[in-house]
PAMIKE-799188 format. One record per atom (N, C-alpha, C, O, CB): residue in one letter; x, y, z. Coordinates in steps of 0.02 Angstrom, whole numbers, plus 50000, padded with zeros to 5 digits. Glycine has a CB too. Layout:
! residues N
aXYZ
...
END
This chain:
! residues 338
x491045126750545
x491485130250501
x491425126950423
x491265121150410
x492255129650532
x491565131750379
x491305128250310
x491865127950280
x492365131450293
x490745131950263
x491805121850218
x492295118450182
x492745124050152
x492525129650144
x491975113650129
x493325122550137
x493795126350097
x493765127550019
x493915123049980
x494375123450109
x493595132450002
x493545133249915
x494245130249884
x494795131849905
x493475142649888
x494125125649830
x494685123249811
x495315129049780
x495905127349774
x494445118149762
x495075135149764
x495555140649750
x495885141149823
x496495140449825
x495185148049720
x495605142149872
x495805144049919
x496435139349948
x496965141649970
x495265145049955
x496235131649944
x496745126549948
x497315127549909
x497905126849925
x496485120349932
x497065129449852
x497565129449804
x498065134449823
x498645132649831
x497295130549738
x497855141149831
x498455145649860
x498665143949928
x499215146049945
x498265152949863
x498345140849965
x498735138850029
x499325134350003
x499895135850020
x498245134650088
x499245130049972
x499655124849950
x500375129249917
x500945128149938
x499185119749890
x500215133649871
x500765136649846
x500965141449910
x501585141649915
x500595140449773
x500715144449947
x501065148850010
x501535143750043
x502125145250050
x500465151950073
x501295137550063
x501775133550099
x502375131550060
x502905130450091
x501455127650124
x502355130949994
x502885129249942
x503365134949942
x503965133949950
x502575128249867
x503125140449935
x503515148049956
x503905147050011
x504515147550006
x503025154549976
x503575145450078
x503905144950131
x504455139950142
x504925141050180
x503495144450171
x504375134750110
x504965128750105
x505405130250068
x505965128050082
x504785122150081
x505355134150013
x505935137949964
x506265143749996
x506805145549972
x505615141049893
x506005147350050
x506265152050071
x506635149050135
x507165151650155
x505775157350078
x506325143150169
x506975141450219
x507475136650194
x508005135350221
x506755138250287
x507245134150137
x507925130850100
x508655135550088
x509265134550092
x507665128650020
x508225140950070
x508865145250033
x508695153250047
x508545157650006
x508895143649935
x508805153650130
x508595159150168
x508915165050133
x508565170050124
x508785158550243
x509615165050110
x509965169850074
x509885172550008
x510145177749989
x510455168250073
x509475168349973
x509385169149906
x508795174349878
x508205172949869
x509275162449884
x509125180549868
x508735186649840
x508285185649793
x507775188949789
x509125191249813
x508465180449748
x507985179249684
x507335175249715
x506765176749696
x508395174149617
x507405171649750
x506765168249794
x506295172749819
x505695172349809
x506995164349858
x506665178449864
x506395182349909
x505855187149841
x505255188649842
x507085186849962
x506295188249797
x505945193749739
x505475190049710
x504965193049695
x506435197049676
x505505183949697
x504975179949663
x504295179549721
x503705180749709
x505335171549643
x504535177949771
x503915175749835
x503535183649840
x502925184149846
x504375172549935
x503935188949837
x503695196449854
x503095197149795
x502535199549800
x504405203249846
x503455193849733
x502975195749658
x502285192249672
x501725194649670
x503355191849572
x502525184949688
x501775181849700
x501375183849766
x500765182949767
x501835173749702
x501655186049813
x501195189949850
x500745196149827
x500165196949846
x501565191949895
x501105200649780
x500755206049752
x500285204149693
x500005208149655
x501245211049732
x500255198149691
x499775196349633
x498945196849638
x498555197549591
x499925189249618
x498795196349709
x498185197549720
x497995197449817
x498355194849859
x497815191649672
x497525200049826
x497335199949909
x497345194149930
x497575192249983
x496655202549931
x497045190349880
x496945182549897
x497615180249921
x497765178049976
x496705177749829
x497975181149868
x498785178149869
x499215180049932
x499635176149954
x499225181349802
x499095187149964
x499235188850015
x498965187550079
x499355187550127
x499245193150006
x498395186350087
x497985183550132
x498245175950150
x498415174150207
x497265183750102
x498235172050091
x498515165250102
x499235164850137
x499375160950182
x498555161850035
x499725170450102
x500375168350140
x500345171050209
x500725168050247
x501055171050104
x500015175850236
x500015177250307
x499685172650353
x499825171550412
x499735183250318
x499105169450309
x498955164250352
x499345158650369
x499335156350426
x498475162050334
x499675156350326
x500315151750328
x500885153650363
x501195148950387
x500555150550267
x501085158550371
x501595161750417
x501365163250493
x501725163550542
x501815168450385
x500845163750489
x500435164750558
x500525159450603
x500745159650660
x499675165150548
x500235153050557
x500135147150578
x500885145150595
x501045143550653
x499745142950526
x501325145350544
x502135142450553
x502215145050625
x502235140550666
x502835145950492
x502295153150658
x502455155150704
x502035152450758
x502105155850809
x502495160950696
x501655147750765
x501105145650807
x501435137250827
x501545134650882
x500235146150758
x501525134550756
x501785128350760
x502495126950803
x502595121950836
x501845126650693
x502935132250796
x503575132650826
x503465133650908
x503945134050946
x503995138950791
x502815134050929
x502885133251016
x502265129451029
x501885130451076
x502895141251068
x502185124950982
x501585119251010
x501965114451057
x502585114051055
x501195113950941
x501675111751089
x502095106451146
x502025099651106
x501625098751060
x501685105651238
x502455095051130
x502565088451098
x502055085651076
x501905084151018
x502835083951134
x501645084751146
x500945079651146
x500485083651124
x499985083551159
x500665076451217
x500465087851071
x499845092951047
x499365087451024
x498775087951040
x500045099250977
x499575082150987
x499095079150930
x498755074350995
x498135074250995
x499545074150848
x499095070651048
x498505065851096
x498075071351133
x497545069651159
x498905060051165
x498265076951135
x497915081251180
x497385083451161
x496995085751203
x498215086151198
x497195083151084
x496675086351048
x496215079251001
x495855080150952
x497105092950993
x496355073751028
x496135067850986
x495305067350985
x495045067651040
x496475060651020
x494965066850939
x494285067650924
x493925063050969
x494265058150982
x494135066450853
x493435063050992
x492875058051021
x492375055350988
x492115058650942
x492535060551068
x492155049651000
x491665047150958
x490925048850967
x490655047251020
x491735040650961
x490605051750922
x489855052750932
x489525048450964
x489755042850952
x489535053250879
x488935048151011
x488545042151039
x487825043750998
x487595048850972
x488475042151135
x487625037551004
x487165035750957
x486635029150977
x486835025251020
x487595034350894
x486095028250951
x485635023050962
x485975016650942
x485895011550975
x484985024150924
x486355016750887
x486785009950865
x487445008450926
x487665012250969
x487195011550773
x487605002650911
x488225000750950
x488764999950916
x488764998150858
x488174995150984
x489355001550954
x490145002050912
x490554997650956
x490434996951016
x490565010750905
x491014995050926
x491704993850971
x492174993250931
x492124991650872
x491764987851017
x492824994950973
x493404994050941
x493694987050918
x493754982250956
x493814996650980
x493894986950839
x494064979650838
x494824979950849
x495014976250894
x493844975650765
x495334983950815
x496044985050829
x496174991750832
x495854996550810
x496474982150782
x496694991550862
x497164997550880
x496765002350925
x496305000550962
x497415001750811
x497015009150918
x496835014650948
x496745021150926
x497005022750873
x497145015050983
x496395025450961
x496235032350931
x496675036350962
x496835036951021
x495525035150941
x496915040050891
x497305045950901
x497235050450846
x497025048050793
x497985044550911
x497415058250849
x497465059650799
x498225059750754
x498695056650779
x497165064650809
x498315062850695
x499065062050675
x498845067550624
x498275069550612
x499425053750647
x499505069650591
x499535075650537
x499495072250486
x499795066850482
x500145080450532
x499065074750427
x499075069150370
x499685069350317
x499985074450301
x498395069950327
x499825062450291
x500275061750244
x500305067250195
x499775070150182
x500165055950215
x500925069350162
x501025073950111
x501605073550056
x502115070450071
x501075079550144
x501575075850009
x502115076749953
x502415084449975
x502075089249994
x501745076349863
x503215083949967
x503435089849956
x504025089749908
x504305084549893
x503575092850017
x504205096349882
x504875097049833
x505435093449859
x505545092249918
x505145104549823
x505795091749808
x506545088349838
x506825094849852
x506715100849841
x507105083049779
x507305090049885
x508005094949916
x508075093649997
x507685089750025
x507865104849905
x508555097050031
x508935095650072
x508335097150135
x508075102650137
x509655099750064
x508125091150190
x507715093250225
x508045097750288
x508575095650313
x507335087650241
x507835102150307
x508085107650355
x507575108450408
x506985107150397
x508215114750318
x507885111350485
x507525111450535
x506765115950518
x506215114650542
x507985114150590
x506895120950475
x506335126550465
x505805122650420
x505215124150418
x506645134150423
x506145116950380
x505655113150342
x505285110550363
x504705111050343
x505785109550309
x505475105850424
x505085102150461
x504645106450509
x504115103750525
x505495097450495
x504785113250537
x504265116850566
x503855117850512
x503275118550531
x504465123050601
x503925118350449
x503375119450404
x503005113450365
x502595113750319
x503625123950355
x503235108850393
x502755101550385
x502315102450433
x501715103050421
x503115093950397
x502575102450496
x501945103950550
x501475107850535
x500885106050537
x502115106850609
x501715114850514
x501245119150495
x500685116050444
x500085116150457
x501615124850466
x500975113250383
x500465110750336
x500005105850370
x499445105250346
x500805107350276
x500195102250423
x499975096350441
x499265099850487
x498685097650482
x500625091250484
x499485105750532
x498945109850563
x498345111450517
x497775110050536
x499235116250586
x498485114550454
x498155117650412
x497555113350383
x497005115750367
x498615119950365
x497745106250376
x497275100950360
x497085096150421
x496735091250410
x497585096750304
x497295097450480
x497255090950548
x496505091050536
x496065095450541
x497555093250651
x496505085050519
x495665081250537
x495225083550508
x494635082350522
x495355081750604
x495455088050451
x494835091350415
x494145092050438
x493675089850406
x494745088450362
x494085095550500
x493585096150530
x492785097150504
x492255095050529
x493775100450562
x492925100750449
x492195103150432
x491965093750395
x491375092150388
x492205112450357
x492405090150381
x492015083650354
x491775080350408
x491425075650390
x492435078550312
x491815080850479
x491745077250530
x491045080350554
x490695076450586
x492365077550577
x490815086350545
x490245089150563
x489735085150581
x489425085550635
x490065092750520
x489625080450526
x489055076350526
x489095070150523
x488685066550493
x488685077550486
x489585068350553
x489835060250560
x489425058750614
x489295062850657
x490695058250577
x489205052050614
x488915048250671
x489435043150696
x489445041950756
x488255044550650
x489885039750654
x490405036950685
x491075039350652
x491095041550595
x490315029750685
x491565038950688
x492225040250646
x492815035750700
x492695033350755
x492435050550636
x493335035650669
x494055032250697
x494605036150701
x494625041450670
x494305026850657
x495115034050737
x495625037750738
x496325033550707
x496245028050680
x495655040150810
x496865035850711
x497385031750687
x497465025050705
x497435023650765
x497905034250698
x497565020650661
x497675013350682
x497175009550705
x497265003750723
x498105012750727
x496485013250705
x495895010950743
x495475007250682
x495405009750626
x495465017750785
x495225001750701
x494634998750662
x494114998050713
x494274996350770
x494784991650627
x493384999550693
x492874999150736
x492344996150696
x492204997650638
x492705005750766
x491984990850740
x491494988650730
x490624991550735
x490324992050789
x491674984650760
x490494992250707
x489714995750720
x488994991350702
x488864989350645
x489665002950667
x488714990650740
x487894988750727
x487394991950723
x487054994150770
x487634985550765
x487304992450672
x486694998050650
x485974995650681
x485954989950705
x486594998550557
x485464998950681
x484944996950700
x484464991250671
x484044987950702
x484715001750702
x484664990650586
x484144986750567
x484614980150561
x484414976450515
x483704989650498
x485084977950589
x485624973250590
x486204971950548
x486564967050554
x485384968550588
x486294977450499
x486884977650452
x487374980150510
x487234983650559
x486804983150377
x487994977250491
x488654978750516
x489064983250470
x489004982250409
x489014972350527
x489454987950490
x489874992850486
x490634992050503
x490744992250563
x489604997250523
x491054991450474
x491904990750485
x491964998250464
x491705001150417
x492424984050428
x492405000850513
x492625007350493
x493465007450500
x493715007250556
x492255013050542
x493865007650441
x494595007650434
x494855013350476
x494405016550504
x494815008450358
x495465015450488
x495865018850526
x495555026550495
x495315027350439
x496715016550518
x495625030450535
x495405037650512
x494845038050444
x494895040250387
x496155041750488
x494375035050478
x493665035350437
x493125037450454
x493065036750515
x493445030350422
x492495040850421
x491955043250462
x491335041650420
x491325040950359
x492025051150481
x490855041250459
x490285040750417
x489595042550445
x489455041750504
x490265034150395
x489205044850402
x488445046550427
x487985043350406
x487995041750346
x488205052550416
x487505041650444
x486915037450430
x486215040250440
x486035042750493
x486955031750468
x485845039450386
x485295042150391
x484625035750365
x484475034650307
x485375049250345
x484395033150410
x483805027750395
x483135030550381
x482965034650423
x483685022950457
x482685029450333
x482015030150332
x481625025050308
x481875019550295
x481875035150301
x481005026350301
x480445020150292
x480595017450240
x480515011350239
x479705021750287
x480845020750180
x480985017350107
x481725016550104
x481825010950082
x480725022150039
x482305019650118
x482935019350100
x483385018950164
x483265021750217
x483085025050056
x484015014550148
x484475016150220
x485005020350181
x485115018450123
x484875008150269
x485305025150201
x485775028750164
x486405029850211
x486325031550270
x485465035450139
x486935028850188
x487595030450238
x488105034750181
x488105033450121
x488045021750274
x488445038950207
x488865043850166
x489525041550203
x489625041950264
x488645052950172
x490005038750150
x490775038950183
x490995044350181
x491105046250124
x491305035150155
x491165049050234
x491575055150220
x492105056850217
x492325062250198
x491505058450243
x492505049850247
x493145049950226
x493435042150257
x493265038650305
x493535057250256
x493925041350208
x494375034350214
x493955028350186
x493755028750128
x494575032350299
x493785022250226
x493575016250221
x493095012450246
x493075013250307
x493905014050228
x492745009150230
x492155005250267
x492004998550220
x492074997950160
x491405010550276
x491744993450272
x491554987450241
x490864986150280
x490794986150341
x492134981350247
x490424985250237
x489754984150257
x489554977650249
x489704974750197
x489324988050225
x489184974350299
x488844967450283
x488024970250288
x487874972750342
x489084960150347
x487664970050254
x487014972250242
x486594966350254
x486654960750230
x486914975250173
x486104968850302
x485534964550332
x484944966150257
x484774971750237
x485194968250431
x484724958750224
x484424959450174
x483644962550178
x483244959950216
x484484953450149
x483454968250137
x482814971650144
x482634973450061
x483014976750027
x482884978950198
x481994970650036
x481914971149971
x481614978049978
x481834981949936
x481504965449935
x481164980650019
x480934986450032
x481374991750045
x481274997350020
x480544985850078
x481894990450083
x482414996850098
x483034994850084
x483394991950125
x482434999650171
x483214996650015
x483894996550000
x484415001050034
x484345006750055
x483914997649938
x484994996950036
x485484999850070
x486035003650033
x486434999750007
x485744995150107
x486165010450021
x486635014449987
x487205016750017
x487095019050073
x486355019349965
x487845016949998
x488385021750017
x488615026049958
x488755024049901
x488985017850047
x488645031849979
x488965037649939
x489325040949961
x489205044350011
x488635041649917
x489895040949929
x490555046549928
x490745049449861
x490765046149810
x491255043149953
x490865054949865
x491055060249809
x490615058049747
x490035059849759
x491945060249787
x490635055249691
x490305055449638
x490025047849618
x489785046149564
x490745058749589
x490145043349685
x490015036949680
x489445035049724
x489495037349781
x490595033249693
x488865031149709
x488285027449751
x488375021749734
x488465019749676
x487555029349742
x488345017449801
x488375007949793
x487855008549828
x487735011849879
x489045001949826
x487475003849786
x486825000849813
x486604994849823
x486754991949770
x486435002349785
x486344991249856
x486194984349874
x485774984149918
x485634988549958
x486684980549894
x485394974849908
x484854975249961
x484924969450019
x484514967950063
x484114974649923
x485594966450006
x485874961450056
x486474958750026
x486464954349983
x485384955650073
x487054961450050
x487464958450019
x488184962150075
x488134966050122
x487384960149927
x488914958450042
x489494962850085
x489874965150040
x490134962149993
x489964959150137
x489934971550055
x490524975449995
x490904980750035
x490654982850086
x490104980249919
x491584983350010
x491894987750041
x491954993249997
x491984991949937
x492464985650065
x491974999850020
x492015007149981
x492565010150016
x492665009650077
x491305012349985
x492965013749967
x493565016550007
x493535024149958
x493365024949899
x494445010650003
x493765028550007
x493705035549968
x494475038049978
x494595041350029
x493065041650005
x494935036949939
x495535038549948
x495715046349911
x495285049649883
x495945032449922
x496405048349918
x496455055249893
x496385054449819
x496075058849789
x497145058949913
x496665048949783
x496625048649724
x496145046049683
x496025047949626
x497035046849713
x495865041049716
x495185038649684
x494795035949729
x495045034549784
x495225033649631
x494125034849716
x493525030049749
x493415023549723
x493415022749661
x492845033049743
x493305018049765
x493165010849742
x492805007549768
x492835008249829
x493585007149739
x492345002849746
x491874999049769
x492014992149756
x491994990949695
x491295001049747
x492184985649803
x492314980549788
x491804974249825
x491844973549886
x493004980649798
x491444970849794
x491064966449820
x491374957849850
x491654953549817
x490584966449764
x491234957749903
x491424952049925
x490874946849919
x491044941349896
x491644952949989
x490144947749937
x489624942749923
x488954946949883
x488924953149882
x489384938850001
x488564943649860
x487954946549826
x488134951149772
x488674951149741
x487514950249877
x487624955249762
x487704960449702
x487744968749725
x487464971049774
x487004959449652
x488104972049683
x488024980249707
x487884982949646
x488174980549598
x488714984549744
x487484987549637
x487424993149584
x487775000549608
x487625004049657
x486574994249567
x488325001649552
x488645006649583
x488345013049522
x488455011849463
x489575004749591
x488045018249536
x487925025549503
x488515027949499
x488895026649546
x487475030749539
x488735031749447
x489325036149439
x489155041949405
x489105042549344
x489875033049404
x489055047849464
x488925054549436
x489325057749378
x489065060449329
x488985058949487
x489885057149387
x490415059849345
x490485057049269
x490815059849226
x491065058549383
x490155051449261
x490105045649203
x489495046949164
x489185041849149
x490065037849232
x489285051749147
x488625052149121
x487915048849155
x487405047249126
x488715049349061
x488085048549234
x487515045549264
x487485037049249
x487015033649270
x486865049449234
x487895034949220
x487915027149208
x487855023849278
x488035026349331
x488625024649170
x487555017249268
x487795012749328
x488065006249311
x487975004249254
x487245011349376
x488375002749353
x488784996549334
x488634991249397
x488764992849455
x489654998549325
x488374985049379
x488184980249416
x488754976449431
x489094975149382
x487684976849389
x489004973749499
x489584971749510
x489554965649549
x489154966349596
x489934976749536
x489824960249547
x489664953549564
x490374951749617
x490834955849622
x489564948349487
x490364945749652
x490814944349711
x491454943849670
x491504940249620
x490624937249760
x491984948049697
x492644946949677
x492854954149607
x493354954849573
x492654937449645
x492314957649610
x492374962449564
x492544969649598
x492214971049649
x491734962449524
x492924973249581
x493234981249587
x493044985849544
x493184985049484
x493944981949580
x492774990449561
x492734998549524
x492955001649563
x492815001849623
x492095002249505
x493495005849518
x493895011449543
x493885017749483
x494115017849427
x494715008549559
x493465023349525
x493475029149486
x494025035449496
x494015038249551
x492835031449496
x494435037349452
x494935042849486
x494845049449497
x494815052449443
x495465043449453
x494805051849528
x494545058249549
x494805064049506
x494455069049499
x494725059349622
x495385063649479
x495555070049447
x495215069249366
x494955073849336
x496465071349449
x495295061749339
x494985061449259
x494415059749261
x494135059949207
x495265056849208
x494025057449317
x493515053249315
x493435045949264
x492935043049242
x493055057849301
x494125044549259
x494205037649234
x493945031049274
x494145029149329
x494905037049226
x493565028649243
x493245021649278
x493775014649249
x494035013949193
x492235020349244
x493825010249306
x494145004849293
x493784999149320
x493484999749373
x494765005249315
x493784992649281
x493514987049327
x493844982749326
x494124981549272
x492954984449319
x493954978649379
x494564972349391
x494184967449432
x493654968549461
x495334974749439
x494634960649430
x494474956549466
x494914957049538
x495464959849541
x494494950849428
x494644954349587
x495144952649646
x494844947249687
x494254945649677
x495304958949696
x495254944049737
x495234939249761
x494714941049825
x494914945449863
x495904936749770
x494034937949840
x493754940449884
x494044941749967
x493964946450006
x493254936949876
x494374936049972
x494864936550031
x495194942450049
x495224944750106
x495354932350023
x495454945149993
x495864952149995
x495374958149993
x495654963549983
x496384952949930
x494714958250001
x494264965350006
x494354966250092
x494364961850135
x493244964449974
x494414973350098
x494494975550154
x494834971450204
x494554970550258
x493964977250172
x495474968550189
x495934965250215
x496234969450279
x496544966950325
x496414963650161
x496084975850273
x496264980250330
x496004978650396
x496264980750447
x496074986650317
x495444974850394
x495154972850465
x495504967850481
x495234965750532
x494404971050472
x496084963350467
x496434959850493
x497104960750508
x497554957050527
x496344955950468
x497044969350489
x497894971750486
x498294971150446
x498854973650452
x498264969550522
x498064966950385
x498334968650305
x498244973250269
x497684975850269
x498174964950263
x498814976150221
x498524978450153
x498904974950106
x499514974150097
x498544986150138
x498454973350080
x498504968849999
x498494974149949
x497964977249949
x497794963049977
x499014976349897
x498944978849845
x499164977149787
x499714974449793
x499054983049851
x498984977349729
x499074974849661
x499094980649615
x498604982749585
x498514970049640
x499874984049610
x499854987549563
x499604995249580
x499424999549539
x499494983949520
x499654995649639
x499375002749673
x500055007549665
x500635005549662
x499105001749769
x499825014249661
x500335018149652
x500745020649729
x500325021249774
x500025023849608
x501305021949746
x501665022349794
x501325027649848
x501325027349910
x502335023949769
x501005033049798
x500755038549841
x500045035449882
x499805037249935
x500565045749788
x499855031049844
x499065027449875
x499235023449927
x498915024049979
x498595022149822
x499795018549924
x500135015549969
x500285018950032
x500125016450087
x500655013749942
x500605024950023
x500875028450085
x500295031750118
x500355032650179
x501445033850067
x499625033950083
x499155035850102
x498775030350147
x498565031950202
x498875038150049
x498685024250124
x498555019450176
x498695018050241
x498365018250293
x498695015650161
x499505016150222
x499955014850293
x499805021850333
x499595021350391
x500935013750279
x499885027550307
x499925032650358
x499305033650392
x499345037450440
x500145038750332
x498635030950377
x498135030350435
x498285027550486
x497955028650537
x497615027550424
x498775023550487
x499105019550541
x499785021250583
x500065018050627
x499235013650510
x499905026450559
x500505030250594
x500325037250612
x499985040950576
x501145030650549
x500585038950674
x500305045050709
x500565050150687
x500275055250705
x500365045450775
x501175050950644
x501515057850638
x501335057850542
x500855055350514
x502575057750672
x501885061450513
x501765063450450
x502105060050418
x502625058350447
x501835069450435
x502045057850356
x502415055050309
x502475059750241
x501985061250208
x502135048350297
x503105061550228
x503285065350174
x503375061150118
x503705056050132
x503845069150187
x503125061850036
x503425059250000
x503875064449954
x503625067949911
x502995055249971
x504475064349969
x504875070849945
x505015071749862
x504975076849829
x505625070749983
x505195064849840
x505265064949769
x504695064249722
x504495058449717
x505675060349754
x504455067849693
x503755066749644
x503895061049591
x503425058049566
x503545074349596
x504605059349573
x504615054149522
x504405046949553
x504245041949521
x505345053949490
x504445047449613
x504035041249641
x503475040149660
x503335034549682
x504215039349683
x503035045049656
x502275046749666
x501875040149632
x501515036049659
x502055054849624
x502055040649571
x501735036249518
x501935028849510
x501655024849473
x501855039349455
x502485027649550
x502805020349534
x502255016049568
x501955017849619
x503665018749568
x502155010049536
x501785004349558
x502094998849606
x502654996649595
x501575001249501
x501694996549662
x501814993549723
x501434988249709
x500894989249681
x501674997349785
x501674980249731
x501124976249741
x501604972049788
x502214971549788
x500724972649672
x501064969149830
x501254966449909
x500794965949953
x500244968649947
x501704970449946
x500974962450000
x500484961350066
x501024965150121
x501624963850124
x500284951350088
x500714969550159
x501124972750205
x500674973150280
x500054972950280
x501344980550171
x501024973650336
x500614973350399
x500574977750432
x501084979450461
x500734969350438
x500054980950440
x499694987950466
x499904988450540
x499984994050565
x498794987850459
x499974983350572
x500024983650644
x500834986250639
x501024989750686
x499824975550688
x501204984950597
x501984989650605
x501924993650556
x502174991650504
x502754985950595
x501684998850555
x501745003550494
x502335005150466
x502445005050406
x501495009450507
x502845007050521
x503465010150487
x503905004550457
x504365005450416
x503905014350540
x503614996550494
x504044992050442
x503674991550374
x504024990450325
x504154984150472
x502964992250365
x502634991350308
x502774996350266
x502644995350207
x501994990750316
x503055002350283
x503115008350244
x503855007550211
x503985008450152
x503025015250292
x504285005650262
x504945003450234
x504984997750167
x505284998250114
x505325000350297
x504514991750196
x504394985950152
x504054988450071
x504204985850017
x503814980650198
x503664993350079
x503364996150017
x503775000049980
x503804999449919
x502804999750027
x504105004350011
x504595010349977
x505145005849955
x505465008249908
x504925017150033
x505344999949976
x505934994649967
x505874993349893
x506344994049855
x505864987350014
x505164990849872
x505014987649827
x505124992449759
x505104990049703
x504374984749842
x505214998949770
x505525004349716
x506185006349720
x506425010049677
x505205010549719
x506525004049768
x507075005949783
x507175013649806
x507565017649779
x507425004249731
x506785014949856
x506715020049887
x506925020649956
x507035015449986
x506185021249879
x506995025749985
x507205026250071
x506935029550106
x506765035250089
x507775028250092
x506795026450176
x506235029850226
x506645031650271
x506975027150298
x505635025350258
x506745038950294
x507025040350350
x506745043650413
x506405048750405
x507435043150332
x506815042050457
x506275044150540
x506645048350572
x507035046550616
x506095037450605
x506545055750551
x507025061650581
x506655062250654
x507005063450703
x507005070050530
x505895061250663
x505795061750732
x505085056350727
x504795054950675
x505685070650764
x504925054050786
x504335049650785
x503655055050751
x503105052350747
x504185046350875
x503695059250738
x503155062550707
x503255064450633
x502795066650599
x503005068250745
x503945063450608
x503985064750554
x504585059850490
x505205059450494
x504095071650569
x504255057550452
x504545052250401
x504575055150338
x504155059050314
x504135045850394
x505165052750307
x505305056250247
x505435049350190
x505845044950203
x506025062050261
x505085049450137
x505125044150091
x505555047950032
x505335053250008
x504355041050069
x506095045350011
x506535048149968
x506825043349920
x506855037649943
x507025051350004
x507035043949861
x507425040549811
x508185041049836
x508495045949856
x507305044049737
x508425033949829
x509045032649838
x509575036949809
x509545037549748
x509125026949820
x510105040549845
x510525043149803
x511105040349769
x511435043849731
x510695047249830
END
């Protein structure tokens, strides 16, 4: 399967929004007229709407245990791996929706949206190792290096005589690198490549940003989207690159808090609520909706227990006076208090 073009993804999201609007106001003739005009804009608009509508019809007939039936399996390989925490399963990814009253139809559309992005399978075709919801996995590589994979993460590993290359396809990972001056160890994701010869560091590929944090040794980070420049990081330093603007920030952090997810802790300092929900969502089997967009950019600081994701979500939302409502085990909504 080929990756979806950004324009197609944008049209799909617009089509989902239209379904939400129609479901919220089924008798509103103005909404239906505007939808009809949107569908007539191009053949691609019509195709996107038909695809979303067809999938919605499918979603209404799915069994309740659909997610468990289709949990992905880990590939086999010469390296060894073991589960450290949690268990594997699939889930529908967290997402934001427009404000308004949640209806049964909107809940069905939520499932539809999740199905359209479920596990983004094209990201995993080249994966050598991956994890499911709430799972942290330790993988011993052939050169003596160790990789810890966070929940819902995937990596590919390519070793050669002069280089050791890992690609983080999704999620987060922490690397304990076996020293080798002749074979640098590099991890790439998006526009970021982090290279070391023997160190311990973490790499995260979030929805809003990519980051690298060093626990020991030094790491050279090359940034494709910033004029090809490179940055040398020392222990306790974190580099973050925003996906939308390419803005790069460099901060200090406690080394003990780097990749704290390995111990079931989420430690955040000024992270947006959207990013916090994304990280907690990797440990929750269902979908998390951030309904009110004004909450998205609000900053959160705290320590949250990932072994109890709903409690962690309530605690994080509570710092911004937001409310968490569990409609079903597979649908949780975060909204502003009225």
